[in-house]
TORKOL-4160 file (C-alpha; in steps of 0.2 Angstrom, whole numbers, padded with zeros to 4 digits, m for minus):
405
<pt num="1" X="m0063" Y="m0202" Z="m0022"/>
<pt num="2" X="m0073" Y="m0188" Z="m0013"/>
<pt num="3" X="m0092" Y="m0190" Z="m0013"/>
<pt num="4" X="m0099" Y="m0176" Z="m0020"/>
<pt num="5" X="m0114" Y="m0174" Z="m0010"/>
<pt num="6" X="m0103" Y="m0171" Z="0005"/>
<pt num="7" X="m0096" Y="m0157" Z="m0004"/>
<pt num="8" X="m0112" Y="m0147" Z="m0010"/>
<pt num="9" X="m0126" Y="m0139" Z="0003"/>
<pt num="10" X="m0141" Y="m0143" Z="m0010"/>
<pt num="11" X="m0153" Y="m0130" Z="m0007"/>
<pt num="12" X="m0164" Y="m0139" Z="m0019"/>
<pt num="13" X="m0167" Y="m0153" Z="m0008"/>
<pt num="14" X="m0173" Y="m0139" Z="0006"/>
<pt num="15" X="m0192" Y="m0146" Z="0010"/>
<pt num="16" X="m0189" Y="m0160" Z="m0006"/>
<pt num="17" X="m0202" Y="m0166" Z="m0011"/>
<pt num="18" X="m0204" Y="m0183" Z="m0020"/>
<pt num="19" X="m0219" Y="m0189" Z="m0032"/>
<pt num="20" X="m0232" Y="m0201" Z="m0023"/>
<pt num="21" X="m0235" Y="m0209" Z="m0039"/>
<pt num="22" X="m0223" Y="m0216" Z="m0052"/>
<pt num="23" X="m0217" Y="m0201" Z="m0063"/>
<pt num="24" X="m0221" Y="m0205" Z="m0081"/>
<pt num="25" X="m0216" Y="m0194" Z="m0098"/>
<pt num="26" X="m0225" Y="m0194" Z="m0115"/>
<pt num="27" X="m0214" Y="m0189" Z="m0130"/>
<pt num="28" X="m0224" Y="m0175" Z="m0142"/>
<pt num="29" X="m0211" Y="m0176" Z="m0155"/>
<pt num="30" X="m0220" Y="m0183" Z="m0168"/>
<pt num="31" X="m0236" Y="m0175" Z="m0166"/>
<pt num="32" X="m0236" Y="m0158" Z="m0158"/>
<pt num="33" X="m0216" Y="m0158" Z="m0162"/>
<pt num="34" X="m0222" Y="m0158" Z="m0183"/>
<pt num="35" X="m0233" Y="m0144" Z="m0180"/>
<pt num="36" X="m0220" Y="m0132" Z="m0177"/>
<pt num="37" X="m0218" Y="m0119" Z="m0193"/>
<pt num="38" X="m0200" Y="m0123" Z="m0195"/>
<pt num="39" X="m0199" Y="m0143" Z="m0195"/>
<pt num="40" X="m0197" Y="m0154" Z="m0208"/>
<pt num="41" X="m0208" Y="m0170" Z="m0209"/>
<pt num="42" X="m0196" Y="m0185" Z="m0205"/>
<pt num="43" X="m0197" Y="m0200" Z="m0215"/>
<pt num="44" X="m0202" Y="m0215" Z="m0209"/>
<pt num="45" X="m0185" Y="m0222" Z="m0205"/>
<pt num="46" X="m0181" Y="m0207" Z="m0195"/>
<pt num="47" X="m0198" Y="m0208" Z="m0184"/>
<pt num="48" X="m0194" Y="m0227" Z="m0181"/>
<pt num="49" X="m0177" Y="m0221" Z="m0174"/>
<pt num="50" X="m0184" Y="m0208" Z="m0164"/>
<pt num="51" X="m0196" Y="m0221" Z="m0157"/>
<pt num="52" X="m0181" Y="m0233" Z="m0153"/>
<pt num="53" X="m0171" Y="m0220" Z="m0144"/>
<pt num="54" X="m0186" Y="m0213" Z="m0135"/>
<pt num="55" X="m0190" Y="m0232" Z="m0127"/>
<pt num="56" X="m0170" Y="m0232" Z="m0124"/>
<pt num="57" X="m0173" Y="m0216" Z="m0113"/>
<pt num="58" X="m0186" Y="m0224" Z="m0104"/>
<pt num="59" X="m0201" Y="m0214" Z="m0110"/>
<pt num="60" X="m0217" Y="m0221" Z="m0107"/>
<pt num="61" X="m0228" Y="m0216" Z="m0122"/>
<pt num="62" X="m0227" Y="m0207" Z="m0137"/>
<pt num="63" X="m0239" Y="m0197" Z="m0148"/>
<pt num="64" X="m0238" Y="m0204" Z="m0165"/>
<pt num="65" X="m0249" Y="m0190" Z="m0175"/>
<pt num="66" X="m0267" Y="m0184" Z="m0178"/>
<pt num="67" X="m0276" Y="m0200" Z="m0187"/>
<pt num="68" X="m0288" Y="m0190" Z="m0194"/>
<pt num="69" X="m0277" Y="m0180" Z="m0204"/>
<pt num="70" X="m0278" Y="m0195" Z="m0217"/>
<pt num="71" X="m0265" Y="m0198" Z="m0231"/>
<pt num="72" X="m0247" Y="m0202" Z="m0226"/>
<pt num="73" X="m0248" Y="m0197" Z="m0207"/>
<pt num="74" X="m0261" Y="m0210" Z="m0204"/>
<pt num="75" X="m0249" Y="m0222" Z="m0213"/>
<pt num="76" X="m0234" Y="m0218" Z="m0203"/>
<pt num="77" X="m0245" Y="m0219" Z="m0187"/>
<pt num="78" X="m0251" Y="m0238" Z="m0192"/>
<pt num="79" X="m0231" Y="m0240" Z="m0197"/>
<pt num="80" X="m0224" Y="m0234" Z="m0180"/>
<pt num="81" X="m0237" Y="m0244" Z="m0169"/>
<pt num="82" X="m0233" Y="m0260" Z="m0180"/>
<pt num="83" X="m0214" Y="m0257" Z="m0176"/>
<pt num="84" X="m0218" Y="m0255" Z="m0159"/>
<pt num="85" X="m0224" Y="m0272" Z="m0157"/>
<pt num="86" X="m0213" Y="m0281" Z="m0169"/>
<pt num="87" X="m0198" Y="m0275" Z="m0160"/>
<pt num="88" X="m0204" Y="m0278" Z="m0142"/>
<pt num="89" X="m0201" Y="m0260" Z="m0137"/>
<pt num="90" X="m0210" Y="m0255" Z="m0120"/>
<pt num="91" X="m0214" Y="m0238" Z="m0124"/>
<pt num="92" X="m0233" Y="m0237" Z="m0127"/>
<pt num="93" X="m0243" Y="m0227" Z="m0141"/>
<pt num="94" X="m0255" Y="m0213" Z="m0141"/>
<pt num="95" X="m0263" Y="m0201" Z="m0155"/>
<pt num="96" X="m0272" Y="m0185" Z="m0155"/>
<pt num="97" X="m0291" Y="m0184" Z="m0160"/>
<pt num="98" X="m0304" Y="m0171" Z="m0160"/>
<pt num="99" X="m0318" Y="m0176" Z="m0147"/>
<pt num="100" X="m0328" Y="m0183" Z="m0164"/>
<pt num="101" X="m0332" Y="m0200" Z="m0171"/>
<pt num="102" X="m0324" Y="m0197" Z="m0186"/>
<pt num="103" X="m0305" Y="m0194" Z="m0179"/>
<pt num="104" X="m0307" Y="m0209" Z="m0168"/>
<pt num="105" X="m0315" Y="m0222" Z="m0180"/>
<pt num="106" X="m0297" Y="m0226" Z="m0188"/>
<pt num="107" X="m0289" Y="m0230" Z="m0173"/>
<pt num="108" X="m0299" Y="m0247" Z="m0170"/>
<pt num="109" X="m0294" Y="m0254" Z="m0185"/>
<pt num="110" X="m0276" Y="m0246" Z="m0181"/>
<pt num="111" X="m0276" Y="m0254" Z="m0163"/>
<pt num="112" X="m0281" Y="m0271" Z="m0172"/>
<pt num="113" X="m0268" Y="m0271" Z="m0187"/>
<pt num="114" X="m0254" Y="m0267" Z="m0174"/>
<pt num="115" X="m0258" Y="m0279" Z="m0160"/>
<pt num="116" X="m0257" Y="m0266" Z="m0147"/>
<pt num="117" X="m0268" Y="m0254" Z="m0138"/>
<pt num="118" X="m0268" Y="m0235" Z="m0145"/>
<pt num="119" X="m0272" Y="m0223" Z="m0132"/>
<pt num="120" X="m0284" Y="m0211" Z="m0139"/>
<pt num="121" X="m0280" Y="m0191" Z="m0134"/>
<pt num="122" X="m0297" Y="m0185" Z="m0136"/>
<pt num="123" X="m0295" Y="m0166" Z="m0135"/>
<pt num="124" X="m0307" Y="m0152" Z="m0135"/>
<pt num="125" X="m0306" Y="m0133" Z="m0131"/>
<pt num="126" X="m0313" Y="m0129" Z="m0114"/>
<pt num="127" X="m0308" Y="m0110" Z="m0112"/>
<pt num="128" X="m0322" Y="m0099" Z="m0111"/>
<pt num="129" X="m0312" Y="m0088" Z="m0125"/>
<pt num="130" X="m0310" Y="m0102" Z="m0137"/>
<pt num="131" X="m0329" Y="m0105" Z="m0134"/>
<pt num="132" X="m0334" Y="m0086" Z="m0137"/>
<pt num="133" X="m0324" Y="m0087" Z="m0155"/>
<pt num="134" X="m0331" Y="m0104" Z="m0159"/>
<pt num="135" X="m0349" Y="m0100" Z="m0154"/>
<pt num="136" X="m0349" Y="m0118" Z="m0142"/>
<pt num="137" X="m0360" Y="m0119" Z="m0129"/>
<pt num="138" X="m0356" Y="m0130" Z="m0114"/>
<pt num="139" X="m0371" Y="m0142" Z="m0118"/>
<pt num="140" X="m0363" Y="m0145" Z="m0137"/>
<pt num="141" X="m0345" Y="m0147" Z="m0129"/>
<pt num="142" X="m0353" Y="m0160" Z="m0115"/>
<pt num="143" X="m0361" Y="m0169" Z="m0131"/>
<pt num="144" X="m0348" Y="m0170" Z="m0144"/>
<pt num="145" X="m0339" Y="m0179" Z="m0127"/>
<pt num="146" X="m0353" Y="m0192" Z="m0124"/>
<pt num="147" X="m0353" Y="m0195" Z="m0141"/>
<pt num="148" X="m0335" Y="m0198" Z="m0145"/>
<pt num="149" X="m0330" Y="m0206" Z="m0129"/>
<pt num="150" X="m0346" Y="m0217" Z="m0131"/>
<pt num="151" X="m0337" Y="m0223" Z="m0147"/>
<pt num="152" X="m0321" Y="m0225" Z="m0138"/>
<pt num="153" X="m0327" Y="m0236" Z="m0124"/>
<pt num="154" X="m0339" Y="m0247" Z="m0136"/>
<pt num="155" X="m0323" Y="m0252" Z="m0146"/>
<pt num="156" X="m0312" Y="m0255" Z="m0128"/>
<pt num="157" X="m0302" Y="m0240" Z="m0134"/>
<pt num="158" X="m0289" Y="m0231" Z="m0119"/>
<pt num="159" X="m0293" Y="m0213" Z="m0117"/>
<pt num="160" X="m0285" Y="m0200" Z="m0111"/>
<pt num="161" X="m0296" Y="m0184" Z="m0111"/>
<pt num="162" X="m0288" Y="m0168" Z="m0115"/>
<pt num="163" X="m0296" Y="m0151" Z="m0112"/>
<pt num="164" X="m0286" Y="m0137" Z="m0123"/>
<pt num="165" X="m0283" Y="m0121" Z="m0114"/>
<pt num="166" X="m0286" Y="m0128" Z="m0097"/>
<pt num="167" X="m0276" Y="m0113" Z="m0089"/>
<pt num="168" X="m0288" Y="m0101" Z="m0093"/>
<pt num="169" X="m0304" Y="m0111" Z="m0092"/>
<pt num="170" X="m0317" Y="m0107" Z="m0078"/>
<pt num="171" X="m0317" Y="m0120" Z="m0064"/>
<pt num="172" X="m0336" Y="m0126" Z="m0066"/>
<pt num="173" X="m0332" Y="m0129" Z="m0086"/>
<pt num="174" X="m0316" Y="m0139" Z="m0081"/>
<pt num="175" X="m0327" Y="m0149" Z="m0068"/>
<pt num="176" X="m0341" Y="m0153" Z="m0081"/>
<pt num="177" X="m0331" Y="m0159" Z="m0095"/>
<pt num="178" X="m0320" Y="m0171" Z="m0086"/>
<pt num="179" X="m0333" Y="m0178" Z="m0073"/>
<pt num="180" X="m0343" Y="m0183" Z="m0090"/>
<pt num="181" X="m0326" Y="m0189" Z="m0096"/>
<pt num="182" X="m0323" Y="m0201" Z="m0082"/>
<pt num="183" X="m0341" Y="m0208" Z="m0083"/>
<pt num="184" X="m0339" Y="m0213" Z="m0098"/>
<pt num="185" X="m0320" Y="m0221" Z="m0095"/>
<pt num="186" X="m0307" Y="m0208" Z="m0098"/>
<pt num="187" X="m0293" Y="m0216" Z="m0089"/>
<pt num="188" X="m0283" Y="m0201" Z="m0089"/>
<pt num="189" X="m0285" Y="m0181" Z="m0088"/>
<pt num="190" X="m0274" Y="m0170" Z="m0097"/>
<pt num="191" X="m0273" Y="m0154" Z="m0092"/>
<pt num="192" X="m0265" Y="m0140" Z="m0107"/>
<pt num="193" X="m0255" Y="m0124" Z="m0106"/>
<pt num="194" X="m0260" Y="m0123" Z="m0125"/>
<pt num="195" X="m0254" Y="m0106" Z="m0126"/>
<pt num="196" X="m0240" Y="m0105" Z="m0114"/>
<pt num="197" X="m0250" Y="m0095" Z="m0102"/>
<pt num="198" X="m0247" Y="m0100" Z="m0086"/>
<pt num="199" X="m0234" Y="m0096" Z="m0073"/>
<pt num="200" X="m0226" Y="m0113" Z="m0061"/>
<pt num="201" X="m0240" Y="m0104" Z="m0048"/>
<pt num="202" X="m0255" Y="m0107" Z="m0060"/>
<pt num="203" X="m0248" Y="m0122" Z="m0067"/>
<pt num="204" X="m0248" Y="m0131" Z="m0050"/>
<pt num="205" X="m0267" Y="m0122" Z="m0046"/>
<pt num="206" X="m0275" Y="m0130" Z="m0060"/>
<pt num="207" X="m0267" Y="m0145" Z="m0060"/>
<pt num="208" X="m0270" Y="m0148" Z="m0041"/>
<pt num="209" X="m0289" Y="m0143" Z="m0044"/>
<pt num="210" X="m0290" Y="m0158" Z="m0057"/>
<pt num="211" X="m0281" Y="m0169" Z="m0046"/>
<pt num="212" X="m0292" Y="m0166" Z="m0031"/>
<pt num="213" X="m0307" Y="m0169" Z="m0044"/>
<pt num="214" X="m0300" Y="m0185" Z="m0050"/>
<pt num="215" X="m0300" Y="m0193" Z="m0033"/>
<pt num="216" X="m0316" Y="m0187" Z="m0029"/>
<pt num="217" X="m0322" Y="m0200" Z="m0044"/>
<pt num="218" X="m0308" Y="m0213" Z="m0043"/>
<pt num="219" X="m0289" Y="m0210" Z="m0036"/>
<pt num="220" X="m0281" Y="m0223" Z="m0048"/>
<pt num="221" X="m0285" Y="m0210" Z="m0062"/>
<pt num="222" X="m0268" Y="m0202" Z="m0069"/>
<pt num="223" X="m0267" Y="m0183" Z="m0072"/>
<pt num="224" X="m0255" Y="m0177" Z="m0086"/>
<pt num="225" X="m0248" Y="m0160" Z="m0090"/>
<pt num="226" X="m0245" Y="m0153" Z="m0108"/>
<pt num="227" X="m0237" Y="m0136" Z="m0107"/>
<pt num="228" X="m0229" Y="m0125" Z="m0119"/>
<pt num="229" X="m0217" Y="m0113" Z="m0117"/>
<pt num="230" X="m0223" Y="m0097" Z="m0126"/>
<pt num="231" X="m0217" Y="m0087" Z="m0110"/>
<pt num="232" X="m0202" Y="m0098" Z="m0109"/>
<pt num="233" X="m0208" Y="m0106" Z="m0093"/>
<pt num="234" X="m0211" Y="m0125" Z="m0100"/>
<pt num="235" X="m0198" Y="m0134" Z="m0089"/>
<pt num="236" X="m0203" Y="m0125" Z="m0074"/>
<pt num="237" X="m0222" Y="m0127" Z="m0076"/>
<pt num="238" X="m0218" Y="m0145" Z="m0078"/>
<pt num="239" X="m0210" Y="m0146" Z="m0061"/>
<pt num="240" X="m0224" Y="m0136" Z="m0054"/>
<pt num="241" X="m0237" Y="m0148" Z="m0062"/>
<pt num="242" X="m0228" Y="m0163" Z="m0054"/>
<pt num="243" X="m0228" Y="m0157" Z="m0038"/>
<pt num="244" X="m0245" Y="m0152" Z="m0038"/>
<pt num="245" X="m0250" Y="m0169" Z="m0044"/>
<pt num="246" X="m0247" Y="m0173" Z="m0061"/>
<pt num="247" X="m0241" Y="m0190" Z="m0064"/>
<pt num="248" X="m0237" Y="m0190" Z="m0083"/>
<pt num="249" X="m0228" Y="m0176" Z="m0092"/>
<pt num="250" X="m0228" Y="m0171" Z="m0110"/>
<pt num="251" X="m0213" Y="m0164" Z="m0119"/>
<pt num="252" X="m0205" Y="m0164" Z="m0136"/>
<pt num="253" X="m0185" Y="m0165" Z="m0143"/>
<pt num="254" X="m0179" Y="m0148" Z="m0141"/>
<pt num="255" X="m0194" Y="m0141" Z="m0137"/>
<pt num="256" X="m0200" Y="m0140" Z="m0155"/>
<pt num="257" X="m0219" Y="m0139" Z="m0156"/>
<pt num="258" X="m0233" Y="m0126" Z="m0160"/>
<pt num="259" X="m0226" Y="m0108" Z="m0161"/>
<pt num="260" X="m0212" Y="m0107" Z="m0147"/>
<pt num="261" X="m0215" Y="m0124" Z="m0144"/>
<pt num="262" X="m0217" Y="m0139" Z="m0129"/>
<pt num="263" X="m0207" Y="m0141" Z="m0114"/>
<pt num="264" X="m0192" Y="m0149" Z="m0119"/>
<pt num="265" X="m0193" Y="m0167" Z="m0117"/>
<pt num="266" X="m0173" Y="m0171" Z="m0115"/>
<pt num="267" X="m0172" Y="m0156" Z="m0102"/>
<pt num="268" X="m0185" Y="m0162" Z="m0093"/>
<pt num="269" X="m0179" Y="m0178" Z="m0091"/>
<pt num="270" X="m0163" Y="m0170" Z="m0084"/>
<pt num="271" X="m0172" Y="m0161" Z="m0072"/>
<pt num="272" X="m0181" Y="m0175" Z="m0066"/>
<pt num="273" X="m0166" Y="m0185" Z="m0063"/>
<pt num="274" X="m0157" Y="m0172" Z="m0054"/>
<pt num="275" X="m0172" Y="m0171" Z="m0043"/>
<pt num="276" X="m0170" Y="m0188" Z="m0040"/>
<pt num="277" X="m0188" Y="m0193" Z="m0045"/>
<pt num="278" X="m0181" Y="m0204" Z="m0058"/>
<pt num="279" X="m0167" Y="m0215" Z="m0063"/>
<pt num="280" X="m0168" Y="m0217" Z="m0079"/>
<pt num="281" X="m0152" Y="m0219" Z="m0089"/>
<pt num="282" X="m0148" Y="m0203" Z="m0101"/>
<pt num="283" X="m0133" Y="m0207" Z="m0108"/>
<pt num="284" X="m0142" Y="m0208" Z="m0125"/>
<pt num="285" X="m0147" Y="m0192" Z="m0123"/>
<pt num="286" X="m0135" Y="m0183" Z="m0136"/>
<pt num="287" X="m0140" Y="m0196" Z="m0149"/>
<pt num="288" X="m0158" Y="m0192" Z="m0145"/>
<pt num="289" X="m0157" Y="m0174" Z="m0149"/>
<pt num="290" X="m0146" Y="m0176" Z="m0163"/>
<pt num="291" X="m0157" Y="m0188" Z="m0172"/>
<pt num="292" X="m0172" Y="m0176" Z="m0168"/>
<pt num="293" X="m0160" Y="m0164" Z="m0176"/>
<pt num="294" X="m0157" Y="m0171" Z="m0192"/>
<pt num="295" X="m0173" Y="m0179" Z="m0194"/>
<pt num="296" X="m0184" Y="m0161" Z="m0190"/>
<pt num="297" X="m0171" Y="m0151" Z="m0199"/>
<pt num="298" X="m0167" Y="m0140" Z="m0183"/>
<pt num="299" X="m0152" Y="m0134" Z="m0177"/>
<pt num="300" X="m0147" Y="m0137" Z="m0159"/>
<pt num="301" X="m0142" Y="m0120" Z="m0154"/>
<pt num="302" X="m0122" Y="m0119" Z="m0145"/>
<pt num="303" X="m0130" Y="m0114" Z="m0130"/>
<pt num="304" X="m0143" Y="m0127" Z="m0128"/>
<pt num="305" X="m0143" Y="m0132" Z="m0109"/>
<pt num="306" X="m0134" Y="m0149" Z="m0106"/>
<pt num="307" X="m0134" Y="m0156" Z="m0125"/>
<pt num="308" X="m0128" Y="m0140" Z="m0135"/>
<pt num="309" X="m0110" Y="m0140" Z="m0139"/>
<pt num="310" X="m0105" Y="m0124" Z="m0127"/>
<pt num="311" X="m0112" Y="m0133" Z="m0110"/>
<pt num="312" X="m0099" Y="m0142" Z="m0105"/>
<pt num="313" X="m0086" Y="m0132" Z="m0113"/>
<pt num="314" X="m0075" Y="m0117" Z="m0104"/>
<pt num="315" X="m0061" Y="m0107" Z="m0112"/>
<pt num="316" X="m0062" Y="m0096" Z="m0095"/>
<pt num="317" X="m0044" Y="m0097" Z="m0086"/>
<pt num="318" X="m0053" Y="m0096" Z="m0068"/>
<pt num="319" X="m0066" Y="m0108" Z="m0072"/>
<pt num="320" X="m0055" Y="m0120" Z="m0082"/>
<pt num="321" X="m0042" Y="m0119" Z="m0068"/>
<pt num="322" X="m0055" Y="m0127" Z="m0056"/>
<pt num="323" X="m0058" Y="m0141" Z="m0067"/>
<pt num="324" X="m0041" Y="m0145" Z="m0070"/>
<pt num="325" X="m0036" Y="m0147" Z="m0053"/>
<pt num="326" X="m0050" Y="m0159" Z="m0051"/>
<pt num="327" X="m0044" Y="m0169" Z="m0065"/>
<pt num="328" X="m0027" Y="m0168" Z="m0058"/>
<pt num="329" X="m0034" Y="m0176" Z="m0042"/>
<pt num="330" X="m0038" Y="m0191" Z="m0053"/>
<pt num="331" X="m0057" Y="m0187" Z="m0048"/>
<pt num="332" X="m0067" Y="m0188" Z="m0062"/>
<pt num="333" X="m0083" Y="m0184" Z="m0052"/>
<pt num="334" X="m0077" Y="m0169" Z="m0044"/>
<pt num="335" X="m0070" Y="m0161" Z="m0061"/>
<pt num="336" X="m0089" Y="m0164" Z="m0067"/>
<pt num="337" X="m0097" Y="m0155" Z="m0052"/>
<pt num="338" X="m0084" Y="m0141" Z="m0046"/>
<pt num="339" X="m0091" Y="m0129" Z="m0059"/>
<pt num="340" X="m0105" Y="m0138" Z="m0067"/>
<pt num="341" X="m0122" Y="m0138" Z="m0061"/>
<pt num="342" X="m0126" Y="m0154" Z="m0072"/>
<pt num="343" X="m0113" Y="m0168" Z="m0073"/>
<pt num="344" X="m0109" Y="m0171" Z="m0089"/>
<pt num="345" X="m0106" Y="m0189" Z="m0088"/>
<pt num="346" X="m0125" Y="m0192" Z="m0084"/>
<pt num="347" X="m0128" Y="m0188" Z="m0100"/>
<pt num="348" X="m0113" Y="m0198" Z="m0109"/>
<pt num="349" X="m0103" Y="m0182" Z="m0110"/>
<pt num="350" X="m0089" Y="m0174" Z="m0102"/>
<pt num="351" X="m0081" Y="m0157" Z="m0098"/>
<pt num="352" X="m0072" Y="m0149" Z="m0109"/>
<pt num="353" X="m0056" Y="m0136" Z="m0108"/>
<pt num="354" X="m0052" Y="m0122" Z="m0122"/>
<pt num="355" X="m0041" Y="m0109" Z="m0126"/>
<pt num="356" X="m0048" Y="m0094" Z="m0130"/>
<pt num="357" X="m0045" Y="m0075" Z="m0127"/>
<pt num="358" X="m0049" Y="m0076" Z="m0107"/>
<pt num="359" X="m0039" Y="m0092" Z="m0105"/>
<pt num="360" X="m0024" Y="m0095" Z="m0094"/>
<pt num="361" X="m0009" Y="m0105" Z="m0097"/>
<pt num="362" X="m0016" Y="m0121" Z="m0086"/>
<pt num="363" X="m0029" Y="m0121" Z="m0101"/>
<pt num="364" X="m0016" Y="m0121" Z="m0114"/>
<pt num="365" X="m0005" Y="m0134" Z="m0104"/>
<pt num="366" X="m0020" Y="m0144" Z="m0102"/>
<pt num="367" X="m0026" Y="m0144" Z="m0120"/>
<pt num="368" X="m0008" Y="m0148" Z="m0126"/>
<pt num="369" X="m0008" Y="m0163" Z="m0115"/>
<pt num="370" X="m0024" Y="m0170" Z="m0121"/>
<pt num="371" X="m0019" Y="m0168" Z="m0138"/>
<pt num="372" X="m0002" Y="m0178" Z="m0134"/>
<pt num="373" X="0008" Y="m0164" Z="m0138"/>
<pt num="374" X="0022" Y="m0161" Z="m0124"/>
<pt num="375" X="0019" Y="m0144" Z="m0115"/>
<pt num="376" X="0034" Y="m0135" Z="m0116"/>
<pt num="377" X="0036" Y="m0116" Z="m0109"/>
<pt num="378" X="0038" Y="m0112" Z="m0127"/>
<pt num="379" X="0022" Y="m0121" Z="m0134"/>
<pt num="380" X="0012" Y="m0116" Z="m0119"/>
<pt num="381" X="0015" Y="m0097" Z="m0123"/>
<pt num="382" X="0012" Y="m0099" Z="m0140"/>
<pt num="383" X="m0004" Y="m0109" Z="m0140"/>
<pt num="384" X="m0010" Y="m0095" Z="m0125"/>
<pt num="385" X="m0003" Y="m0080" Z="m0138"/>
<pt num="386" X="m0015" Y="m0087" Z="m0151"/>
<pt num="387" X="m0029" Y="m0088" Z="m0140"/>
<pt num="388" X="m0027" Y="m0072" Z="m0133"/>
<pt num="389" X="m0026" Y="m0064" Z="m0151"/>
<pt num="390" X="m0043" Y="m0074" Z="m0156"/>
<pt num="391" X="m0061" Y="m0070" Z="m0156"/>
<pt num="392" X="m0067" Y="m0086" Z="m0151"/>
<pt num="393" X="m0061" Y="m0103" Z="m0143"/>
<pt num="394" X="m0046" Y="m0111" Z="m0153"/>
<pt num="395" X="m0049" Y="m0126" Z="m0162"/>
<pt num="396" X="m0038" Y="m0143" Z="m0159"/>
<pt num="397" X="m0031" Y="m0139" Z="m0176"/>
<pt num="398" X="m0027" Y="m0122" Z="m0174"/>
<pt num="399" X="m0019" Y="m0126" Z="m0155"/>
<pt num="400" X="m0010" Y="m0138" Z="m0165"/>
<pt num="401" X="m0004" Y="m0126" Z="m0178"/>
<pt num="402" X="0001" Y="m0113" Z="m0165"/>
<pt num="403" X="0011" Y="m0126" Z="m0154"/>
<pt num="404" X="0020" Y="m0130" Z="m0171"/>
<pt num="405" X="0015" Y="m0149" Z="m0169"/>
């Protein structure tokens, strides 16, 4: 077997970076994900299934919802937290609360009933445009912060202090808000690209600013990154934020969330694994996105990276020939890398060869062999002809029919 690393010069590793702190992930599927206009609110059974799959993937925390919403959302939060303790899951729980006491009050009872600490993600708008629209003053924002976090501190609730729209906020405002939160016991500071404004350069700049601010107070404080993908920069911004000092990054299954959505957690895990920053077992990722797709009633696009139906399938003759030659060497790892930037086996999948308009004889031969049909010259030609006359890749049944098998 050939060592793949000896066959690939990886320019991604030029001047390579490794996080100085253990990297963590916070899953927002069951909170921000449910704020997507297109999704359906899952049943509690579906939410519990997703929690277990998150835990299996090694995701560290899950945002369970907005307790301030009351009703079923609040009931489901408690059931999910109790499920975590009952099943002995490793995943932690947090909830999103406005920086007001009335939102945080229910969390005290929830934590007691669940028998576990539930982290309060206390959020407040920080950009001047938001202040102007809401008629807020900085002093009012600081007072809300003092009132809410003093209450959380009194009841021993762990707090992540979240500044919304951080990527468009003024440095002095960010400094004032976070400094107040730190003094009141917040252990994590969350930098938010709430409207998907940031570029990777901007994401790195604001995270670096907050990391330096945190270190001035207490080097053990955590810094989170929560980014949206309105400009389709979700993953790129996450990677930039990590390199700038974020030690926990947020995402959601399939990238669902407010407006265009969040950074996709599944692809975030894949990219961090390929960077060598984590070693999580990702073979359950297909089950995770399938469960999310079903629960949220959101289809997985065919061309969705890594986990879409087309991600590891090719009907192009030149591409398929290279993969087939690697398979014939008896080297699955080589076949998984020769025409793929992501090893299918890493996520429990495999490379697939199909027959279509751009296929060659090797495609038809390989597919017939895979189906257990002897690839005689006549059968290969019939299958190849069927592929050439088709507008798309042939299904296995269509291959069988063309082969007369």
